[in-house]
N, C-alpha and C positions, 0 to 999 in steps of 0.2 A: 532632471537628470531622469529620474525613475519615477513613473507614476504607482499609484496605491492601490492594490487591489482589492473590491473589495467582498469575494467570492467566500461565504461561509455553510457549512455545513450543516449547520441549522439557523431556524428563523426569530431568535429571541437576542441579535446581536443591539439594538441597540433599547434604549430606555422603553420604548415604545409596543415596541413585538414579545411577543412570545409570554410566558411568565416569568418576567423580572428581570432579562435582560440582564449582560455583563459590566454593563456599563450604569455607572450610577455618579448622578452630576455630569453626565462628563469622562468618566475616571474610570481606565479599569479597571475591573474586579478578576480577583484569582479566575473568575467561571470562567474568561474568554479564554481563558489557557485550556480548560474543556474544546471551545469552538477552535481555538489552533491546531492541540497537536489531534482531534479527529483529521481537519483538512490533510495536515502531515501524513498518517496514516492512509486517509485517499489519493492521496498524489504518490505515495511510495509505493504504495498496492498498484497502480495503473504504471511509474516505471518499472516498477519489477518486471509485469506484462512486458510490455515495449522493448526492456534492454533481451528479454527472453525470444522475442519476436525476429531481433537482429540476430542472433546470438543462430537462432534453428536457421534464417537465411544465408547468410555466409558459411555454417557450418555444409546444409548442403549444396551450394554454391562450388564450397572450393570441393565437396566430395565429387559433383558433377563433371569439376574441369581439372582436377585426377589426373588422367589420360593414366592413371597405369602404377604412377610413378609412387615406388610404397612410401616416401617422406612426407609425399602435400596428403597423401590417401590417410596417415595417421595422426596427422594435424589436421585433418578435417575429422577425420573416426574421437577426436580428444573435444574440439568442439562441441558437436555433438552430444556427446556422455555430459560434459559439462554444462551445457541448455537443457538435456535430463536431470542432471540430478539438482542442477539450481529450480527447479519445476517438480521435483518430490519435494525440496526440503521448504518450500513458499506452501503445497500446497499441506502438507503435511504440519506444519505450524498452525496454518488455518484450522487445519484438521481437530488439533491438540486442547486449541483454543474454546472452540466450541464442544471439544469433549467435557473438557473444566467448566464450561456455563452449563451442563447438561450434569453433570452427574455432586457440579456446589454449588451454585448459585441456583437452583430450581428450574436451567432451561429456559427463559423467559428472555434469551437473545440480549440480550444487556452488557456482554462483554467489551461491548465493539460503541457501546457510549459513556462516554466518562463523565464522571459525574465528581463533581467536587462540592462534599454534603450535601446535605437538604433542609 
């Protein structure tokens, strides 16, 4: 019914790859969670941009086709406003995480690289 997806953010999924892999004798370890979480974060960011794009298109289309109707115009402006607020929140969260990385973690850019132990 469902086919497995073998796309991962890092190349050390199996025992033969990278610096150790997350499989030990074919059994997934806790290091596999790093890869899964990194994939979820990457996909969520992409889905947020797709949703924002759709909101901007729908809001713009409704704004252009409101034909002076105050009710339709207000609804279109609300859609555009929420799209802008969503974009600002997404960019602010990214900026806040980068500021935390720069101030407290040395600015190495490792805040988006999830590592469980070393």
